[in-house]
N, C-alpha and C positions, 0 to 999 in steps of 0.2 A: 504493500500500500504506500509506504513512504517513498520507495523508489519510483513508483508510478506517479505520485504527486510531484516529486522532484523533477521527473522528466517532463511533466506537463508545464511546470513553472519555467523550465529552460526553453521549452517550445514556445511559450509565451514571450520570453525574452528575445528569441530569434525573430518572431513576428514583430515584437516591439522595436527591434533594431531597424527593421525596414520602415515601420511607421515613423520612428524618430527621425531618420534621415530624410524621408520624403516630407514630413511635416515641417522639419527645419528649413528645407528649401522653400516651401510654400510660405513659411512665416517670414523669412528674410525678404522674399519678393514682395509680399503684401505689406510687411512692416516698414520697409524702406521705400517701396515704389507705389504702394496702394494698388497693386495689380492682383486680381484673383485669377491665377494661372491654372485653368482647367486642363491645359496640355501637359501638366506636370507628370501625370501618369504615362503619357506618351514618351517623355524624356527618359523615364525609368525603363520603359520597354525598349527604346532605342539604345540605351546603354547596354542592355543584355544582348541585343542583336549585333551591335558593333563588336562585342566580345566574341559572339558566336561566329560571325562572318570572318573576323580576323583569324580565329582558330581554324576555320574550314578552308579559307582561301590563302591565307598568308602564314599559317602555322604559328600564330602568336600564342604564347602561353598565357595562363591566367594572370600572372603577375604583371606582364606587360599590358594586358587588357585592362587591368585594374587602374592603370595610370592613363592609358591611351583613350579608353572609351569616354571617361568624363571630359577629356579635352575635346574630343570630336563632337560630343553632344553639346558642350558649352559653345562651340563655334556655331552649331546649328541654332542654339538659343539666341546667340548674339545676332545672327542674320535675321531671325524672325523679329527680334526686338527692334532692330534698326529699320527694317523694311516695312513692318506692319504695325506693331504695337506702339511705336513712338508717335504714330499719327493720331492716336486716340487718347493721349494723356489728358487733354483738356476736356474730354467728354466724360459722361457718367461711367462709373466703374462697370456697369452692366455691359457696355460695349466691349470692354476687354474680355469679360467672361464669355460673351458670345463668339468673339473672334477666336479665342483659344479653344473653345469647344469645336468650332469649325476646323481649326488646324488639327485637332485630335482626330476627327472623323476622316479628314483627308489623308493623314499619315497612316492611320490604321488600315484604311482601305487599300492604300498603296502597298503596305507590307503584306496584307492578305493576298493581294493579286500576285505578289512576287514569291511568297513563302507558303501560302496556304494557311488553313486554320489549324492544322495539326502542329502541336508543339514539338520542338526539337530539344534533345538532351544536351547538356553542357557538362563536360567531365570535370569532376573535382580534381584539383592539382594533387600530384603524388605526395607532396610534403604535408598535405592536410587530410590524407586518407586515414581510415581507421578510427579508433575510439580513444577517449581519455578516461582514466580512472579518477573521478573527482572525490573519491573517498566514500561517499554515500550512494554513488551511482556511477554507471558507465554511460558516457554520452559521446556522440560523434564529434571528432576533432574539428571538422569543418564548421559545424554549427557554433562551437565555442569561439572559433575564429571570427565568425560573423558578429557575434555579440561584442567581442573585444574591439574589432575594427570599427564598428559603429560607434562605440563609446569614445574611442580615440578621436574620430572625425568630428563627432558632435561637440565634444568638449573643446577641441581645438577651434572649431568654428565659433562657439560661444565666446571664447577668450579673444578671438580676433575681432568680433563685433563689439564686445562690451569693454575690453580692457586695452585696446590699442588706439593710437592716434588715427589710424585708417578707419577704424570703426566709428570714432568720434566724428570724423569728416563725413562719413556716409550718413550718420544720423543728422548732422547739421545740414547736409545737402537736401535731406528729406524735409526738414522743418523750415529751413529758410534758404532756398536755392539762390536767391538773389544775393544774399550776403556772401555765400560761399563763392559765387562767381566773382564778386568784388575782390576776393583774395587771389584771383587768377586760376582757380581750380575749374577744370573742365567737367561740369556737372553731367551733361549727356553721356560722357565717357564713363563716369562713375555709375550712372544708371544702367548702362549697357553691361558693364562689368558685373554688377550685382545680379542682373538677370542671368547672365551666363554662368555665374558661380552657383546660383540656385539650381539651374539645369544640370550642372556638373554633379551636385550632390545627389540628384535623382538618378543620374546615370551610374554613379558609384554604387548606389543601392541596387540598381538593376544588375550590375555585374556580380555583386555578392549573391543576388537572388538566383542567378542563372543556374548554378549547380543544384540549388534546392528545388526549384520549380522548372518545368520545361519552358524554353524560350518560345514565346508565342505572341502574335500580333495584338491579342487582347489582354495580355497579362497586366497591362496598366489599368484596365477597367476594373479588374478584380480588387485593386488596392486603393485607387484614388478616392472613392467615396468614403471608405473608412478613414483615410488619411485626412480628408476635410473634416470629418467628425473629431478626429484627434486635435486638429488645429483649433476648432471651436471650443473643445473641452479645455485645452490649455490656455486659450485666450488668443484672439486674432492678433498676429504680429508679435507674439511673445516668443523670443528665442529660447529662453530657459523652459518656458511652459511646453513648447513643442517637444523638447528632448525628454523631460521628465514624464510628460503625459504619454508620449509614444511608448516608452517602455512599460509604464503603469497600465495602460489600456491593453497592451499585448498580454500581460500577465493576467489581468482581470478576465479578459475574454477566454484565455486558455483555461483558467480555473473554473469559469462558468461552464465551459464545454465538458470539463472533467466531472463536475458534480451534477449538472443538469444539461445534457447535450442539446435538447430542443431549443434552449435559449441562446445558444452560441451565436447564431446568425444575427440576432437582434440586440444582444447585450450591449454592444458599443453605442447603439442609438438610445437605448434606455438610459445608459450612463450619461450620455450627452444631454438628454432631456432633463434628467435629475440635476445635473450641474447647472444648466441654464436657469432652472427654477430657483435654485439656491443662490447662484452668483451669475447673473446674465452676461457678465464680461468674460467668463471663463475663470479657471482656477488661478491663472497668473496674469490675466488681462486687467486693464483699467479702461475707464471711459474714453481715454484718449488713445487706447490701443498701444500703450507704451510697452517696451520690451521687458 
């Protein structure tokens, strides 16, 4: 019983690792740019596909893909931001949501035409095969790596945004772009960079997810709605809230599935409704949507 419960908690942490990285990217983009990026799940899917195509066509190993895929997807995000999204910043946020939703449909259909609906497996790297003895249970080495890698990336991103001069500049550019321009800082370039970085986080999560789940054109659809729920629970635009809530929700949903399986599919939305009733701004959010 104890080992089964421990395994379920670690499974929840793995799911939470993906939630945390995706919601972190969404929180950065919304918190700093006020863009609701519905195409974030597509960036996650593209990250996995770049790794898969690189392995099949170029023989790229997992470690190279873990670096290369986020860079490639960040470039895709930068092109989308410069050519399309930048034209809508002065309009209501709903226009950005509709545009990114349309981008999602277009890219997913293109990937389905090219690769079909059937998912393709991505092999776990040799260094991470097998299992680890955690003392109280045996657990796959790769899944432990996913948890650790996600924590490292999330904490590093939080430190970058909250504790460095670059993060302070980004926040200032959001709150008072005119003043930041007066100091000679290229605000549009900052905005583009932030959007690309958010897409890179999603792609990083996609590469990590590739050996766990099949690489498929609709894999982003399976995770983006729960990720939006995580962002709402943590607080819109809250960097720390996205990280903590991502892992927390992953564990809560896994435990719910363990004790009462029929509730597993809706537990995250029940949790979201409860949090909004108690604290409408989310666990870590404020009325101003501060981080």
